[in-house]
DODRENBA-951914 format. One record per residue (C-alpha): residue in one letter; x, y, z; residue number from 0; chain. Coordinates in pm, whole numbers. Layout:
% residues N
[rec "A", [X, Y, Z], NUM, "A"]
...
This chain:
% residues 280
[rec "M", [0, 0, 0], 0, "A"]
[rec "R", [122, 348, -85], 1, "A"]
[rec "L", [14, 645, 120], 2, "A"]
[rec "T", [7, 1007, 17], 3, "A"]
[rec "G", [276, 1237, 149], 4, "A"]
[rec "K", [9, 1441, 330], 5, "A"]
[rec "L", [-117, 1139, 522], 6, "A"]
[rec "L", [239, 1029, 595], 7, "A"]
[rec "T", [306, 1348, 786], 8, "A"]
[rec "L", [24, 1253, 1024], 9, "A"]
[rec "L", [175, 915, 1103], 10, "A"]
[rec "P", [412, 887, 1400], 11, "A"]
[rec "L", [744, 722, 1329], 12, "A"]
[rec "A", [642, 424, 1540], 13, "A"]
[rec "A", [350, 360, 1307], 14, "A"]
[rec "M", [586, 350, 1010], 15, "A"]
[rec "M", [772, 69, 1182], 16, "A"]
[rec "A", [461, -146, 1216], 17, "A"]
[rec "C", [438, -463, 1009], 18, "A"]
[rec "G", [815, -484, 965], 19, "A"]
[rec "G", [856, -120, 867], 20, "A"]
[rec "A", [739, -198, 514], 21, "A"]
[rec "V", [535, 120, 462], 22, "A"]
[rec "N", [603, 288, 127], 23, "A"]
[rec "T", [476, 621, 1], 24, "A"]
[rec "D", [500, 817, -321], 25, "A"]
[rec "D", [719, 1070, -138], 26, "A"]
[rec "T", [966, 821, 8], 27, "A"]
[rec "I", [1219, 575, -132], 28, "A"]
[rec "K", [1304, 250, 41], 29, "A"]
[rec "A", [1652, 116, -44], 30, "A"]
[rec "I", [1808, -214, 63], 31, "A"]
[rec "S", [2172, -323, 60], 32, "A"]
[rec "Y", [2201, -700, 48], 33, "A"]
[rec "N", [2509, -920, 20], 34, "A"]
[rec "I", [2330, -1219, -124], 35, "A"]
[rec "R", [2621, -1465, -70], 36, "A"]
[rec "Y", [2738, -1623, -393], 37, "A"]
[rec "D", [2602, -1962, -496], 38, "A"]
[rec "N", [2850, -2192, -320], 39, "A"]
[rec "P", [2745, -2560, -295], 40, "A"]
[rec "R", [2989, -2602, -4], 41, "A"]
[rec "D", [2753, -2394, 210], 42, "A"]
[rec "G", [2550, -2709, 275], 43, "A"]
[rec "E", [2222, -2631, 450], 44, "A"]
[rec "N", [2287, -2262, 383], 45, "A"]
[rec "S", [2340, -2311, 10], 46, "A"]
[rec "W", [2165, -2078, -234], 47, "A"]
[rec "D", [1906, -2341, -328], 48, "A"]
[rec "N", [1790, -2339, 34], 49, "A"]
[rec "R", [1790, -1959, 60], 50, "A"]
[rec "R", [1664, -1830, -271], 51, "A"]
[rec "E", [1294, -1850, -182], 52, "A"]
[rec "A", [1370, -1660, 138], 53, "A"]
[rec "T", [1528, -1387, -74], 54, "A"]
[rec "L", [1206, -1360, -274], 55, "A"]
[rec "Q", [1010, -1351, 51], 56, "A"]
[rec "M", [1229, -1070, 181], 57, "A"]
[rec "L", [1159, -868, -133], 58, "A"]
[rec "A", [786, -935, -104], 59, "A"]
[rec "T", [777, -846, 266], 60, "A"]
[rec "E", [991, -534, 254], 61, "A"]
[rec "D", [876, -413, -90], 62, "A"]
[rec "P", [1186, -199, -155], 63, "A"]
[rec "D", [1204, 51, -438], 64, "A"]
[rec "L", [1578, -4, -488], 65, "A"]
[rec "V", [1805, -297, -404], 66, "A"]
[rec "G", [2184, -308, -428], 67, "A"]
[rec "M", [2320, -663, -409], 68, "A"]
[rec "Q", [2672, -794, -382], 69, "A"]
[rec "E", [2821, -1135, -476], 70, "A"]
[rec "V", [2553, -1210, -736], 71, "A"]
[rec "L", [2661, -1483, -978], 72, "A"]
[rec "Y", [2501, -1498, -1322], 73, "A"]
[rec "S", [2279, -1794, -1228], 74, "A"]
[rec "Q", [2147, -1595, -932], 75, "A"]
[rec "F", [2098, -1292, -1157], 76, "A"]
[rec "L", [1880, -1502, -1389], 77, "A"]
[rec "F", [1679, -1639, -1095], 78, "A"]
[rec "L", [1603, -1289, -968], 79, "A"]
[rec "E", [1525, -1161, -1317], 80, "A"]
[rec "E", [1274, -1443, -1369], 81, "A"]
[rec "N", [1117, -1452, -1024], 82, "A"]
[rec "A", [1104, -1084, -933], 83, "A"]
[rec "P", [960, -940, -1257], 84, "A"]
[rec "Q", [844, -622, -1083], 85, "A"]
[rec "Y", [1208, -514, -1082], 86, "A"]
[rec "G", [1449, -422, -1353], 87, "A"]
[rec "I", [1791, -570, -1282], 88, "A"]
[rec "V", [2132, -457, -1407], 89, "A"]
[rec "G", [2475, -608, -1347], 90, "A"]
[rec "V", [2796, -728, -1508], 91, "A"]
[rec "G", [3056, -975, -1387], 92, "A"]
[rec "R", [3353, -818, -1214], 93, "A"]
[rec "D", [3599, -1051, -1388], 94, "A"]
[rec "D", [3508, -985, -1753], 95, "A"]
[rec "G", [3251, -705, -1761], 96, "A"]
[rec "Y", [2993, -954, -1886], 97, "A"]
[rec "R", [2896, -1272, -1699], 98, "A"]
[rec "G", [3218, -1379, -1530], 99, "A"]
[rec "G", [3247, -1351, -1154], 100, "A"]
[rec "E", [3037, -1171, -898], 101, "A"]
[rec "M", [2805, -887, -997], 102, "A"]
[rec "M", [2717, -573, -806], 103, "A"]
[rec "A", [2360, -617, -929], 104, "A"]
[rec "V", [2108, -337, -882], 105, "A"]
[rec "M", [1731, -373, -889], 106, "A"]
[rec "Y", [1478, -95, -935], 107, "A"]
[rec "K", [1100, -107, -927], 108, "A"]
[rec "K", [987, -68, -1287], 109, "A"]
[rec "E", [649, 75, -1193], 110, "A"]
[rec "R", [823, 355, -999], 111, "A"]
[rec "F", [1129, 439, -1209], 112, "A"]
[rec "D", [1245, 483, -1566], 113, "A"]
[rec "K", [1612, 392, -1612], 114, "A"]
[rec "T", [1779, 671, -1807], 115, "A"]
[rec "D", [2141, 552, -1796], 116, "A"]
[rec "E", [2367, 289, -1642], 117, "A"]
[rec "G", [2738, 239, -1594], 118, "A"]
[rec "H", [3012, 37, -1429], 119, "A"]
[rec "F", [3363, 110, -1310], 120, "A"]
[rec "W", [3634, -87, -1135], 121, "A"]
[rec "L", [3801, 7, -809], 122, "A"]
[rec "S", [4156, 31, -939], 123, "A"]
[rec "E", [4406, 264, -1101], 124, "A"]
[rec "T", [4232, 191, -1435], 125, "A"]
[rec "P", [3862, 215, -1342], 126, "A"]
[rec "D", [3727, 208, -1697], 127, "A"]
[rec "E", [3844, -148, -1760], 128, "A"]
[rec "V", [3828, -482, -1583], 129, "A"]
[rec "S", [4114, -460, -1335], 130, "A"]
[rec "L", [4252, -544, -993], 131, "A"]
[rec "G", [4323, -250, -765], 132, "A"]
[rec "W", [4612, -189, -527], 133, "A"]
[rec "D", [4655, -473, -271], 134, "A"]
[rec "G", [4311, -619, -338], 135, "A"]
[rec "A", [4251, -994, -346], 136, "A"]
[rec "C", [3967, -967, -602], 137, "A"]
[rec "N", [3848, -740, -877], 138, "A"]
[rec "R", [3611, -489, -719], 139, "A"]
[rec "M", [3368, -259, -894], 140, "A"]
[rec "V", [3064, -30, -886], 141, "A"]
[rec "T", [2744, -54, -1085], 142, "A"]
[rec "W", [2527, 256, -1108], 143, "A"]
[rec "L", [2198, 374, -1256], 144, "A"]
[rec "S", [2043, 709, -1330], 145, "A"]
[rec "L", [1669, 699, -1273], 146, "A"]
[rec "H", [1365, 916, -1324], 147, "A"]
[rec "D", [1120, 884, -1037], 148, "A"]
[rec "K", [779, 884, -1204], 149, "A"]
[rec "A", [600, 928, -870], 150, "A"]
[rec "T", [770, 1260, -792], 151, "A"]
[rec "D", [905, 1370, -1133], 152, "A"]
[rec "R", [1257, 1381, -987], 153, "A"]
[rec "D", [1588, 1241, -1107], 154, "A"]
[rec "L", [1834, 1048, -892], 155, "A"]
[rec "Y", [2127, 809, -907], 156, "A"]
[rec "F", [2176, 470, -745], 157, "A"]
[rec "F", [2523, 322, -682], 158, "A"]
[rec "N", [2624, -18, -547], 159, "A"]
[rec "T", [2966, -155, -453], 160, "A"]
[rec "H", [3168, -415, -260], 161, "A"]
[rec "L", [3509, -318, -119], 162, "A"]
[rec "D", [3788, -571, -89], 163, "A"]
[rec "H", [3795, -808, 208], 164, "A"]
[rec "I", [4175, -843, 227], 165, "A"]
[rec "G", [4362, -531, 117], 166, "A"]
[rec "P", [4339, -225, 346], 167, "A"]
[rec "D", [4489, -5, 77], 168, "A"]
[rec "A", [4234, -137, -172], 169, "A"]
[rec "R", [3956, -44, 71], 170, "A"]
[rec "T", [4103, 301, 137], 171, "A"]
[rec "Q", [4171, 382, -227], 172, "A"]
[rec "G", [3843, 221, -332], 173, "A"]
[rec "S", [3648, 434, -84], 174, "A"]
[rec "N", [3820, 746, -215], 175, "A"]
[rec "L", [3751, 651, -576], 176, "A"]
[rec "V", [3383, 578, -511], 177, "A"]
[rec "A", [3341, 923, -356], 178, "A"]
[rec "E", [3526, 1093, -643], 179, "A"]
[rec "K", [3329, 909, -912], 180, "A"]
[rec "I", [2994, 979, -748], 181, "A"]
[rec "I", [3072, 1350, -741], 182, "A"]
[rec "A", [3181, 1343, -1106], 183, "A"]
[rec "I", [2888, 1132, -1234], 184, "A"]
[rec "T", [2600, 1291, -1043], 185, "A"]
[rec "G", [2689, 1658, -1081], 186, "A"]
[rec "G", [2524, 1730, -746], 187, "A"]
[rec "A", [2203, 1532, -809], 188, "A"]
[rec "P", [2050, 1319, -531], 189, "A"]
[rec "F", [2191, 968, -497], 190, "A"]
[rec "I", [2186, 658, -279], 191, "A"]
[rec "L", [2491, 431, -238], 192, "A"]
[rec "T", [2461, 77, -103], 193, "A"]
[rec "G", [2737, -170, -38], 194, "A"]
[rec "D", [2932, -424, 158], 195, "A"]
[rec "F", [3230, -212, 263], 196, "A"]
[rec "N", [3412, -478, 466], 197, "A"]
[rec "A", [3479, -213, 730], 198, "A"]
[rec "D", [3318, -85, 1047], 199, "A"]
[rec "P", [3167, 264, 1006], 200, "A"]
[rec "S", [3450, 422, 1209], 201, "A"]
[rec "D", [3732, 247, 1020], 202, "A"]
[rec "P", [3974, 502, 867], 203, "A"]
[rec "V", [3960, 314, 535], 204, "A"]
[rec "L", [3617, 473, 488], 205, "A"]
[rec "D", [3736, 829, 547], 206, "A"]
[rec "G", [3692, 909, 177], 207, "A"]
[rec "L", [3323, 831, 195], 208, "A"]
[rec "N", [3258, 946, 551], 209, "A"]
[rec "G", [3418, 1279, 474], 210, "A"]
[rec "S", [3204, 1329, 164], 211, "A"]
[rec "F", [2858, 1192, 234], 212, "A"]
[rec "P", [2630, 1116, 530], 213, "A"]
[rec "S", [2539, 766, 642], 214, "A"]
[rec "A", [2175, 662, 681], 215, "A"]
[rec "R", [2259, 456, 989], 216, "A"]
[rec "D", [2410, 759, 1160], 217, "A"]
[rec "N", [2143, 1011, 1067], 218, "A"]
[rec "A", [1804, 837, 1064], 219, "A"]
[rec "P", [1595, 926, 1372], 220, "A"]
[rec "S", [1495, 560, 1400], 221, "A"]
[rec "T", [1802, 341, 1357], 222, "A"]
[rec "D", [2003, 48, 1489], 223, "A"]
[rec "R", [2365, -63, 1502], 224, "A"]
[rec "R", [2318, -437, 1483], 225, "A"]
[rec "A", [2589, -652, 1327], 226, "A"]
[rec "T", [2531, -711, 956], 227, "A"]
[rec "F", [2776, -997, 894], 228, "A"]
[rec "N", [2660, -1314, 1068], 229, "A"]
[rec "G", [2861, -1592, 902], 230, "A"]
[rec "F", [2548, -1811, 898], 231, "A"]
[rec "G", [2552, -1797, 1276], 232, "A"]
[rec "K", [2920, -1890, 1309], 233, "A"]
[rec "D", [3051, -1536, 1357], 234, "A"]
[rec "G", [3010, -1291, 1642], 235, "A"]
[rec "G", [2905, -1028, 1394], 236, "A"]
[rec "T", [3047, -707, 1252], 237, "A"]
[rec "V", [2887, -393, 1110], 238, "A"]
[rec "I", [3014, -375, 751], 239, "A"]
[rec "D", [2711, -306, 529], 240, "A"]
[rec "H", [2624, 63, 490], 241, "A"]
[rec "I", [2403, 306, 298], 242, "A"]
[rec "Y", [2519, 657, 206], 243, "A"]
[rec "Y", [2316, 931, 41], 244, "A"]
[rec "R", [2282, 1292, -71], 245, "A"]
[rec "G", [1969, 1496, -145], 246, "A"]
[rec "F", [1749, 1294, 89], 247, "A"]
[rec "E", [1651, 1281, 453], 248, "A"]
[rec "P", [1677, 934, 614], 249, "A"]
[rec "M", [1369, 848, 818], 250, "A"]
[rec "V", [1431, 487, 919], 251, "A"]
[rec "F", [1736, 259, 913], 252, "A"]
[rec "R", [1694, -111, 993], 253, "A"]
[rec "T", [1903, -427, 995], 254, "A"]
[rec "L", [1678, -699, 855], 255, "A"]
[rec "D", [1755, -989, 1086], 256, "A"]
[rec "G", [1402, -1131, 1089], 257, "A"]
[rec "D", [1270, -1463, 958], 258, "A"]
[rec "Y", [1195, -1476, 586], 259, "A"]
[rec "G", [1159, -1852, 569], 260, "A"]
[rec "A", [1519, -1970, 611], 261, "A"]
[rec "P", [1739, -1974, 923], 262, "A"]
[rec "Y", [1970, -1725, 749], 263, "A"]
[rec "I", [1884, -1542, 431], 264, "A"]
[rec "S", [2260, -1499, 371], 265, "A"]
[rec "D", [2581, -1475, 570], 266, "A"]
[rec "H", [2493, -1103, 585], 267, "A"]
[rec "Y", [2173, -945, 705], 268, "A"]
[rec "P", [2030, -695, 456], 269, "A"]
[rec "V", [2011, -335, 571], 270, "A"]
[rec "E", [1728, -102, 477], 271, "A"]
[rec "A", [1682, 276, 473], 272, "A"]
[rec "V", [1368, 476, 406], 273, "A"]
[rec "F", [1432, 824, 267], 274, "A"]
[rec "S", [1226, 1132, 198], 275, "A"]
[rec "Y", [1343, 1385, -57], 276, "A"]
[rec "D", [1504, 1706, 61], 277, "A"]
[rec "A", [1280, 2005, -6], 278, "A"]
[rec "R", [1359, 2159, -342], 279, "A"]
């Protein structure tokens, strides 16, 4: 159900959190960052085949407008494309710019948005080509969209990334490059950035982003600081999945650690932010 912006202003924040916080309006945008965990048969009971229906249930329950996913293999991309037809989905493999390796796949609600452009760049010294950056263990990249919001007649950008899990210099330089590229691509327009940053919010490797853009977790009036990496229950948990923005006001930030039909939807919990537009 979508509510008008006028009615939304009459609703207390607690009411927005009812029913899992899944309230959407024409004047708000709900964005999710979700490390989907690549399809690895060695995950046993937590393998993708046992989690994929829970992913669909999460999308149905939360009803996000935008989703940035990390670690999406091409087979998973095809599953989402076929089984979540309400969304457009864009992604390329990090290892060949086509289908090879993990994708930073982005999903957008087709009823809400028109896609006006898309792009990809790698987190390296040569960002316009498939490449490994600095001391990174893996090729890392960003996928982005420019969108026209048909509900509000506004334009915005959506970015999604995954920083390296091994190289601190790759995370530092990657964070800096993401901030620089967003500034160059958007020209000051509103944007939302989702990602698995493999770093706690206070880690100096994120200074390039933290010094440039606000974090939804830090600025939403209703928020949490729950761990986002869970290791399928085998890890004590760390806070490494974040959402940054510009041109919006965060209203709610949530770590989605509920039950969507599988013990663990991934080895990460998705995180969700609900934004309103800044006044023009």
